[in-house]
C-alpha positions as CSV (number, residue, x, y, z in Angstrom):
1,M,-7.3,-11.8,-2.7
2,V,-8.2,-9.0,-5.0
3,E,-11.9,-8.0,-4.9
4,E,-12.6,-8.8,-1.2
5,P,-10.7,-5.8,0.3
6,R,-12.5,-3.5,-2.2
7,R,-15.9,-4.8,-1.2
8,I,-15.0,-4.4,2.5
9,L,-13.9,-0.8,2.0
10,S,-17.0,-0.1,0.1
11,A,-19.2,-1.7,2.8
12,F,-17.5,0.7,5.3
13,G,-18.3,3.7,3.2
14,Y,-14.8,4.3,1.8
15,K,-14.4,5.9,-1.6
16,F,-11.1,4.8,-3.0
17,E,-8.8,5.4,-6.0
18,E,-6.8,2.7,-7.7
19,F,-3.1,2.8,-8.7
20,D,-2.4,2.6,-12.4
21,T,-1.0,-0.8,-11.6
22,N,-3.5,-2.6,-9.5
23,K,-5.3,-5.9,-8.8
24,R,-3.4,-8.8,-10.5
25,G,-1.1,-6.3,-12.3
26,T,0.0,-4.5,-9.2
27,T,3.6,-3.8,-8.4
28,C,5.3,-4.9,-5.2
29,C,5.8,-2.6,-2.2
30,G,9.5,-3.6,-2.2
31,G,9.3,-5.8,0.9
32,G,8.1,-9.1,-0.5
33,G,10.0,-12.4,-0.5
34,G,12.8,-11.1,1.7
35,F,13.7,-8.4,-0.8
36,G,13.5,-5.7,1.9
37,R,15.8,-7.6,4.2
38,N,18.4,-8.4,1.5
39,Y,18.3,-5.2,-0.4
40,P,17.0,-2.5,2.0
41,D,18.0,0.5,-0.2
42,R,16.4,-0.9,-3.3
43,S,13.4,-1.9,-1.3
44,I,12.8,1.6,0.0
45,S,13.2,2.9,-3.5
46,V,10.5,0.6,-4.8
47,A,8.2,1.5,-1.9
48,R,8.9,5.2,-2.5
49,R,7.6,4.9,-6.1
50,R,4.3,3.6,-4.7
51,I,4.1,6.4,-2.3
52,E,4.7,9.0,-5.0
53,A,2.0,7.4,-7.2
54,A,-0.4,7.6,-4.2
55,L,0.5,11.3,-3.7
56,E,-0.1,12.0,-7.4
57,L,-3.6,10.5,-7.0
58,G,-4.2,12.9,-4.1
59,V,-5.2,10.2,-1.6
60,K,-4.7,10.7,2.1
61,K,-4.4,7.0,3.1
62,I,-3.1,3.8,1.6
63,V,-5.0,0.7,2.7
64,T,-3.4,-2.7,2.3
65,S,-4.1,-6.2,3.3
66,C,-0.4,-7.1,3.6
67,P,1.5,-6.5,6.8
68,M,4.8,-6.2,4.8
69,C,3.2,-3.5,2.6
70,E,2.0,-1.6,5.7
71,R,5.6,-1.7,7.1
72,M,7.4,-0.8,3.9
73,L,5.1,1.8,2.6
74,G,4.8,3.4,6.0
75,K,8.6,3.6,6.2
76,A,8.9,5.0,2.7
77,G,6.1,7.5,3.3
78,N,8.0,9.4,6.0
79,G,4.7,10.6,7.4
80,E,3.5,12.1,4.1
81,I,0.6,9.7,3.8
82,E,-1.1,7.3,6.2
83,V,-0.6,3.6,5.6
84,V,-3.0,1.2,7.3
85,D,-3.8,-2.5,7.3
86,I,-7.5,-3.1,6.4
87,V,-7.8,-5.1,9.6
88,K,-7.5,-1.9,11.5
89,I,-10.4,-0.4,9.6
90,V,-12.6,-3.4,10.1
91,C,-11.8,-3.9,13.8
């Protein structure tokens, strides 16, 4: 699922920025495939890189369609940036 979340955000009037690595070339949040459970320190490090990239873009919120990304990025963000599942925007 790549274009659908972007169309939903646009329909709700959101203006959004893309990470340098996005769509099919995106990087993991650090929590996928059990990585976060098996390698928690490495996982947070990976997620933190995504947070830093978002902060460099100057965005205030990261919207994801993955519950694991919401959890990992929220944890790595330490309150510096809001991380929300797209479902919470739609509902």
